[in-house]
N, C-alpha and C positions, 0 to 999 in steps of 0.2 A: 193663319193656318197653323204655323209652327207652334204658337202659344196654345191654340186649341188642342193640338195633338199632345203637347206636354201635359196639359191639364187632364185630358182623358187618360193618359198613361198613368199619371200620378193617382187619380181616383181609382183606377183599376188596381193599382198596386196596393193602395190602402184598403180597398174593399177585400182584397185577398188576405191581407193581414187580419182584418176584422173576422173573416170567416175562419181563419186558422185559430184565432183566439177563442172564438165561440166553441170550436171543437175541443180545444184544450180545457175550456171552462166546464164542459160537460163531464169530464172525468174527474170526479171529486172524492173518491175514496182515499182518505188520508192514511189508511193502513197503519204502519208502525212508526210514522214520523214522530209523534210525541215521545214514543219510547226511544227512538234514535236520539232525539235531543237530550233526553234524560241520560242516556248512555254516554253521550259526549260530555255532559256535565261531570259525570263520574270519572271519565278518562282525562279530563282537562287539568286535574290537580290544581284547582284554583282556590285562592283565598284572598279576601279583601277585608282589611281592618282599618278602622279610623285611627289616625295618629295625630299628635300635636304638630303644629307647623314647624317646630324646631327639628323634627325628624324627617322633613322633606329632603330628598337628595336631588341636587342640581336645581332645585327651586328655592327662591328666597324673596324676601321683601326688599325692594330697592331702598337704600338709605334715604334718598331725597324725597321720592314720590310715595313710597309705601306700596307701590304696585307689586303684585305677586308675579314673578317672571321666571322663565327657564334660562339657565346660564348660556345656552346657545343663541338666545334671541329668537328661537323658532317655536313651533307648536302654538301656544297661545299665552296670553297674559290676562290677569284679572286687574282691571283698572277702575277708575271712577268715571261717571258720566253725569253731566249736567244738561238738563233739557229746559229750554226757555220757550214758553208758549204765550202768545198774546192773550191778555186777559186772564191768565192763570198763574199761580205761584210756580216758581222754579221747582224742578224735580231732580233729585240727585240719587244715585244708586251705584253699587258695583255692577260691572258688566264684563263679559268675556270679549276680548279683542283678539280675533283670529283672522287676520287679513288674507291668508292664503285660501285658495279654492281647492276643496277636496273632490274626490271622485266617488260617487255612489253608482255602481254599475251592476246590471244583471245580464248574465250571458244566457242566450236562448239557443236551442238546437232541436231539430226534429228527430224523434225516435218513433219508428213504425208509423210515420205520417202524422204524428201528433207533436205539437210544439211543447217543449218542456223548458223549465227555467232552472238554472243552477243556483241553488240557495245554500247558504252556509250556516252551520251552528256557530254563531258569533258570540264570543265572550266580550263583555264590556264591564268595567269595574262598577259602574253605577246601575247596571241592569237589575231589575227585580228577577231573581232566579239566576242571575249571572249570564246564562246562555239563552239567547233568543234566535229566531230565524232571521238572518240578515241577507243582504244582497251578496252577489258573488264577490264584489270588491267594495269595501267600505274603508276608505283611507284618506287621510289628509295628505297634502303635498309633502309635508315633513316626513310622514310615514313611508310613502312609496318612493321617495328619494333617499330613504334610509339615513336620515339625520340621526336617528336613534342607534345607528350602527348595528342593527339587528338583522334578522332574515328579511329577504325581499317579500313584497306583497304578491301573493299567489294570484295568477290570472290577470295581473295588471296590464299585460301586453295586449289584451283584447280591447283595451279602452284608451290607450295612448299611442301616439306615433302612427305608423302604417298599420292599420287595424286588420285583424284576421277575420273580418266578418262584415255584415251589413248593418248599418245603424238603423234601428227602428224608432227610437226616440232619443233626444239630446237637448237638454235645456238647463240653464242656470236657475237654481231655486234657492229660496231663502230658508233660514232656520228661525228659531224662536226669537221674535223681535223684542221680547221683554228681557232677554238674557244675553243675546249676541249683538255686537256692533257691526251691522252691515254684512253679516256672515252669509256666504252663498256656497253651494256645492253643485257640481255638475252631475245631473241625473241622466243616466243613459241605459238603454237596452240595446244590446248588440247581438245579432244572430250569426252564428258560425256554422259552416258546413263541414268543418274539419273535426277530426278526433280530438277530444279534450282529455288531458291527463286526469285520472280520478284521484280523490283524496277522501279519507274517512270523515273529515269535517264538512263535506259538501254532499248534497243530494240533488238529483234532477227531479223536479216536481212539476206537475201540470198546473195550469192556472186554477182549475177547479179545486185541487188539493190546497193551494195557497189560500183560496177564498174560504174554504172550510176552516182552515187554521186561524183566519182573521176573526172568527167568531169566539175564539178562546182568549181569556184574559192574558195579557203580557206574554204573548208567544211570538208574534211577528213584530220585529222591531221597527222603529220609526223610519230608519233609512230604507228598509224594504218597502214600507207603505208609501213613502213619497215617490219612489221610482214607479211602483205599480200604478199610482194615480195617473201617470202620463200615458199609459197604454190606451189605445182606442177601445171604445166600449164594444164588447162582443155582440151586443144587441143592435149595433148600427148607429149609435148616436155619437160616434167618434169624429175626429176632425177630418171630414172628407170633403163634401162639396161646399161651395161658397155660401150656401144657405145656412150653414152652421157657424159662420163667422159672427162674432159679437156685433150687434147692430150699432149704428153710430150713436144712438141715444145712451146705450150702456157704456160705451167707451168714453163718451163725454161726461157722463155721471161720475165715473171713476176718476177721470182727469180733474174734474172740478173738486172732488174730495181731496185729491193730492195737493191741489193748489190752495184749498181753503185751510188746511191744517198747516199753516206756516209755523215753523219752529226753528230754533237754533240748537244744535246738538254739539256739545263741546266735551272732549276728553279732559279729565282732571285727575290729579293725584288721588289714589285710593285713600291715602291718609287724611285727606281733607273732605271726604264724603260725610256730611253731617247726618246724624241720626243712626249711624252704624257704629258698633264698637268691636274692637278686635280683642278676642280672648286667646287663651293658649291654643285652643283647637278649633275655633270657628270665628267667623265674622258675622254678626247678627244685627238686625235692626233692633232698636231700643224697645219697640213695641212687641217684639217677638213675632211679627208678621213679615211678609215679603220674602225675598230671597235670602239665603245665607251661603257662606263659603266655608268649606271644610277641607280636610286633607285625608288621603288614604294611602295605604301601602298595599301593593298588588303582587300576588304570585300567580302566574298564568302559564302553564306548561305548553299551551298550544299557540301562543302568540309569538310575533316576530321577536319581541324582547320578553323574557320570562319573569323578570322582576323589575318593578319600578314604583315610584311614588308620584303622586300628582294631586293638585287641587280639584275639587268638584263643587258644583253649585247644587244647593238643595232648595226645594220650593214646596209649598202645600199642594195637595191634590187639587186639580182643577176640573172644569167642566167644559166640554166642547160639544155643542149640539147643533144639528142641522135640521131645519124644518123643510119638508118637501111636500109636493102636491102633484096630482095627475091633471094634465091639461090637454087641450086639443093638439098642441105642438109637442106633446111628450111629457117627460118628467121635468118639473120645475123645482128649483132650490132657492131658498131665501138666504142671501148672503148679506154681509155688512161690510162697509169700508172701515177698516180698523187701523188706527195709528198707534204704533208702539215705539218706545224710546230708541231701539236699535234697528228698526226697519230700514232697509236700504233706500227705498224710495217713498218714505213718509207713510203711505197708506197702502194696504193690500186687502184683497178680498178675503174675508174671514167667515167662520161659521155664523149662523144666526145668533147664537149665544156663545160667548167665550169669556170665562172668568177664572181666576185663580184664587180659591179660598176654601178652607176646610169647612165642609158642611153647607156651603152656599148660602148661609143665613146671616153672616156677620158683615155683609157688604154695606158700606155707607150709602152707596148709590147703586142699587141692583140694576143690572142691564135689562133692556127690554126683552120680553118673552121668556124670562127665566122661570117664572112660575108656570107658564104654559108648558114648557118641556118637562119640568120636574113633576107636574101633576097629570101628565098624559096617561090615559088608561093603557093597559097592556096591549090591547088590540091596535093602538096607534103607534106603539114603539116598534119600529122595523129593525132596529139594531141597538144593542147595548153591550158594551164591554169596557173593561179597564185596559188601557194601552199605555205602555211605557214610552217616555220620551228618550232622547239620545243618551245612551248609557256611558258614552265616552267623556261627557262633560257634566252630566247631571247625576245626582245621587238619589236613586230610586224614586225619580219623579214620574208620576203618571197622571193621566186625565181619564175621567169617565166620558166616553164617547157615545153619544146618542144620535139616532136618526128618528125623527118623529114626523108622522104624517099629519098635516093640518086638518082640522075638523071644521065644521060649519061655523063654529063660534070664533074662529081665528080672525083677527082684524082684517078688514077689507084693504085692498091695495091702496086706495086713496087715503087711508088712515095711517099708513106706514110713515115713519120718519124718513128724512132724506138720506140717512146713513144706511138704510136697508133697501134692498131691491131684489125682486124675483128675476132669476135668470134660468133659461133652459139648461139642462145638464150638458147638452152639446156645447152651448156657449161657454159655460164654466170650464169645460174640458179644453176649449180653444184658448182661454186665458192661461190655463196650466201649460199648454204647449208653447206659448210665447215665452214663458219663464219670467219670474220676478213680479207676478201680479197676484198670486194666490198663496196665502200663508200656509205653513206646514200643518197646522191643525185642520184647516179646510181640505188640504190634500189627503190627509189621513181619512177624513170622512168620505171623500170621493172614492178612495180605494175600498172603504167598507161598503159604501152604497153599491159599487160595482160588484161586490161579492154576493149580493142578494140574488138568490136563484129564482127562475121562473116558477118553481114548485112553491115558493113562498108567495106567489101571486103578484110578482113584481117584474115588469118588463120595461125596456128602455124606449121602445118606439111608441108613436102616437096611436 
């Protein structure tokens, strides 16, 4: 009886959150938010310039390993990585090693009975446009513990220690597995009932306003998108009753993919990574493809530290596309199990198509369904926008994000490879809530899918 009572209470609580989110999603007039972001850019007195490695301050290449490190031993380092896979050649590359866990947190509060979210005009040196809409808190542990000896992280007290609010979502989530070694951040939404100190770099926005802004290129940053993906769906497909739990077959499929992709990942000196060469101002692959490493000098009047230098990773523009369909049990999404060099647990659920290449035409082995999503007619494209990846570590890296509705010519279920599987959107949301199962590109697409409005003819229920 006690367990039944707790379950009913929990379902009632989540149902109430879903209803409040639906109300917040209906208020979608963005007003002057783009102009506010532009004004914060002008007020931020920010400048980012590429510099040679010799002009990095407090960063240096270690004499023995050649690894690019900070003199505190904190923040992150750029090292080498070797990946050994059975039946395949070894793979080596530079990778970011940042073992500490950061916090990505959005603060929520009701105003006039409507749930709002505190978003910031966030400057990052690698951002396209420098300022993008970010979560309330976006900070590494080194930042919010003030290793940089700068100002404290605003509003961090809502997400650490004895919190001043109610936790709505909280999960450890991965970042780009092609560029980070086992990197994870804590993704949180916390609702407060108390007054919150205002600041000109922050705005309270409804969920509907944020959804509208997601349709614009390079405006809502990656850290905000990943946190938003964890919110229950306003249309009712959120993580509520047991019926939305991933079925045993889906869990077994993902587990089998994790065990099938056996590999050995070994950190190695950056100086011994074959195929990459170090120049005065960048580390590049000899083919001119793949990742590269460069250095920048940053002036930012609105940051905890107002001037610093740092390395950044650059990469060609990529594509992340999700194929969806309507079914008797609601919206279904086609995901793949994708293994990447730095993924924490070998394989994560990823978009239907995910590749990194300029033009998408020079791939030696094009991924399945690439041509299907690229040749989709306009009426089948539900979402299309360029979205930037994490600007604190990447230099103007973005992906074209697409959501495409499957047509009658799409391959039948029985013809799909074992690496791809249809899941209900509710099941995929449950995997997100567990943490560590859905990659950051797929989480972005879930946030974008959630932003589609009923007026566009798209609803979440069966």
